[in-house]
C-alpha positions in Angstrom: 19.7 9.2 -7.4 18.3 9.2 -3.9 14.9 8.3 -2.6 13.0 7.1 0.4 14.1 4.2 2.5 11.5 2.5 4.7 12.9 1.0 7.9 10.6 -1.2 9.9 10.3 -4.4 12.0 8.5 -7.2 10.3 7.1 -8.6 13.5 4.7 -5.8 14.3 4.7 -3.2 11.5 5.0 -5.1 8.2 1.4 -4.2 7.2 1.9 -0.5 7.9 5.2 -0.5 6.0 3.6 -2.2 3.0 0.7 0.3 2.8 3.1 3.1 3.3 5.2 1.9 0.4 2.1 1.7 -1.9 1.2 5.3 -1.1 4.7 6.6 -1.7 5.2 4.6 -4.9 2.1 6.3 -6.3 3.6 9.7 -5.6 7.3 9.2 -6.3 7.6 6.1 -8.4 9.2 2.6 -8.0 12.7 3.8 -8.4 12.6 6.2 -5.4 11.1 3.9 -2.8 12.9 1.0 -1.2 11.8 -1.6 1.3 13.7 -4.8 2.1 11.2 -7.1 0.3 12.7 -5.8 -3.0 16.0 -7.7 -2.4 16.2 -10.5 -4.9 16.7 -14.1 -3.9 20.4 -14.9 -3.9 21.5 -11.3 -3.3 23.5 -10.4 -0.2 20.9 -8.5 1.9 23.6 -6.9 4.1 25.1 -5.3 1.0 21.8 -4.4 -0.6 20.5 -2.7 2.6 23.7 -0.8 3.3 23.8 0.4 -0.3 20.2 1.5 -0.3 20.6 3.4 2.9 23.9 5.0 1.7 22.1 6.7 -1.3 18.7 7.5 0.1 17.6 11.1 0.8 15.2 10.3 3.5 14.8 7.4 5.9 11.4 6.7 7.4 11.8 4.8 10.7 8.4 3.1 11.2 7.9 2.8 14.9 5.1 0.7 16.4 4.3 0.0 20.0 6.6 -3.0 20.1 9.5 -1.4 18.2 11.5 -0.3 21.3 11.2 -3.6 23.3 11.2 -6.2 20.5 13.2 -9.2 21.5 15.0 -12.2 20.0 13.9 -15.8 20.8 16.7 -15.8 23.4 15.1 -12.8 25.1 17.7 -10.2 24.2 16.4 -6.8 23.2 17.0 -6.4 19.5 18.1 -2.8 19.6 20.9 -3.8 22.0 22.4 -6.0 19.3 24.9 -4.2 17.1 23.9 -6.4 14.1 20.2 -5.6 14.5 19.2 -4.4 11.0 16.7 -1.8 12.2 19.5 -0.4 14.3 22.1 -0.6 11.5 19.8 1.1 9.0 19.0 4.1 11.3 22.6 4.4 12.5 23.9 4.5 8.9 21.4 7.2 8.0 22.2 9.3 11.1 26.0 9.0 10.5 25.5 10.2 6.9 23.4 13.1 7.9 20.3 11.7 6.1 17.0 13.2 7.0 15.5 10.6 9.4 11.7 10.9 10.1 10.2 8.7 12.8 6.8 7.5 11.6 4.6 6.5 14.5 2.0 3.8 13.8 -0.6 1.9 15.8 -0.7 4.4 18.6 3.1 4.3 19.3 4.9 7.1 21.1 8.5 8.3 20.5 11.1 6.3 22.5 13.0 8.3 25.1 16.7 8.9 24.4 17.7 7.1 27.6 16.1 3.9 26.4 17.9 3.9 23.1 21.5 2.8 22.3 23.8 5.8 22.3 24.2 5.6 18.6 20.4 5.9 18.1 19.9 8.6 20.8 19.7 11.4 18.2 16.5 9.8 16.9 14.6 10.8 20.0 15.0 14.5 19.1 13.7 14.1 15.6 10.2 15.4 15.0 7.9 12.5 14.5 5.1 12.0 11.9 1.9 10.2 13.2 0.3 8.0 10.6 -3.3 6.9 11.0 -4.5 3.3 10.5 -5.6 2.8 6.9 -9.1 2.0 8.1 -9.2 5.4 9.6 -10.6 8.2 7.4 -7.5 10.2 8.3 -5.2 7.9 6.3 -5.5 9.7 2.9 -5.0 13.1 4.5 -2.0 11.8 6.4 -0.4 10.3 3.3 -1.0 13.6 1.4 0.8 15.5 4.2 3.6 13.0 4.3 4.0 13.2 0.5 4.1 17.0 0.6 6.8 16.8 3.3 8.9 14.3 1.4 8.5 16.3 -1.8 10.7 19.0 -0.2 13.6 16.5 -0.6 12.5 13.8 -3.1 11.3 14.8 -6.6 7.7 13.6 -7.2 6.8 11.1 -9.9 7.3 12.5 -13.4 5.5 10.2 -15.8 7.5 11.4 -18.8 10.9 10.7 -17.2 9.7 7.4 -15.8 9.0 6.2 -19.4 12.0 7.8 -21.0 14.6 5.5 -19.5 17.6 6.2 -17.4 19.0 9.7 -17.3 22.7 10.2 -18.1 24.8 11.0 -15.1 22.8 8.9 -12.6 24.9 6.1 -11.4 22.6 4.2 -9.1 18.9 3.9 -8.4 16.8 1.8 -6.0 16.2 -1.6 -7.6 13.2 -1.4 -9.9 10.4 -3.9 -9.5 6.9 -4.4 -10.7 4.7 -2.0 -8.9 2.2 -3.7 -6.6 0.3 -0.4 -6.1 -2.8 0.6 -8.1 -4.3 4.1 -7.6 -7.2 3.8 -5.2 -9.6 5.2 -7.8 -8.7 2.5 -10.3 -9.1 -0.2 -7.6 -12.5 1.2 -6.7 -13.6 1.2 -10.4 -12.4 -2.4 -10.8 -14.4 -3.5 -7.7 -17.5 -1.7 -9.0 -17.2 -3.4 -12.5 -16.8 -6.8 -10.8 -20.0 -6.3 -8.8 -21.8 -5.0 -11.9 -20.8 -8.1 -13.8 -22.1 -10.3 -11.0 -25.4 -8.5 -10.9 -25.7 -8.7 -14.7 -25.1 -12.5 -14.7 -27.7 -12.9 -11.9 -30.2 -10.8 -13.9 -29.7 -12.8 -17.1 -30.1 -16.1 -15.2 -33.4 -14.9 -13.6 -34.6 -13.6 -17.0 -33.9 -17.0 -18.6 -35.7 -18.8 -15.8 -38.8 -16.5 -16.1 -38.8 -17.0 -19.9 -38.9 -20.8 -19.5 -41.7 -20.6 -16.9 -43.7 -18.2 -19.2 -43.3 -20.7 -22.1 -44.4 -23.6 -20.0 -47.5 -21.8 -18.8 -48.5 -20.8 -22.3 -48.1 -24.4 -23.5 -49.7 -26.4 -20.8 -51.3 -23.9 -18.4 -55.1 -23.3 -18.0 -56.8 -20.4 -19.7 -56.9 -18.5 -16.4 -53.2 -19.1 -15.8 -52.4 -17.9 -19.3 -54.5 -14.8 -18.8 -52.8 -14.0 -15.5 -49.3 -14.5 -16.8 -50.0 -12.4 -19.9 -51.3 -9.6 -17.6 -48.0 -9.7 -15.6 -45.6 -10.1 -18.5 -47.1 -7.8 -21.1 -46.1 -4.5 -19.4 -42.5 -5.8 -19.2 -42.6 -6.7 -22.9 -44.1 -3.3 -23.8 -41.3 -1.6 -21.8 -38.6 -3.7 -23.6 -40.1 -2.8 -26.9 -40.0 0.9 -26.1 -36.2 0.8 -25.5 
């Protein structure tokens, strides 16, 4: 079974790739979205990456401003190295005829063909998809558009099939992992409940403090103090009694 492979450089677009993965997992499920962080310790990452690219339906090439000119510690441009994994991933997808979509992030522009290795030159003619920063209100709309675009090739998440187990005839899937994504509405609800719990604890603490103060005044306060406190507290007691 195919899916979506996310190719990116960790140095400058890891955050974008992670958020992109979260949005896609919500739409297509864990088994159909692959990023290199899913490789388990001890696995041969060269084999895992090649295998994932070899079965994907779509490769998203995340391109940031520093993507084209990223360099090694020795000062060599990474794309000029034949063993650069971003280069290998895209080359493999292009050779297989996989749909490769450049995803521009952080204000990046498409790299010109004459600044790419010959094997990557076809990338320059692929129509790019511009993805807004997550802090931008455009993010949700962009993810919806990208999801609709990918759904032309990758089947959307089917809850029933996700829980029914593997389907006979499918020989390989992207490695499953525990989903780190939670729908945004659920995350919002969780934050609201946490804030409500904090406010409730504060209200209970203040109520307890006022109750102690009220008791002390009634026990040792002057008649005028008792009368004043009763005038302030009685409406609250009446309101509580009416609930």
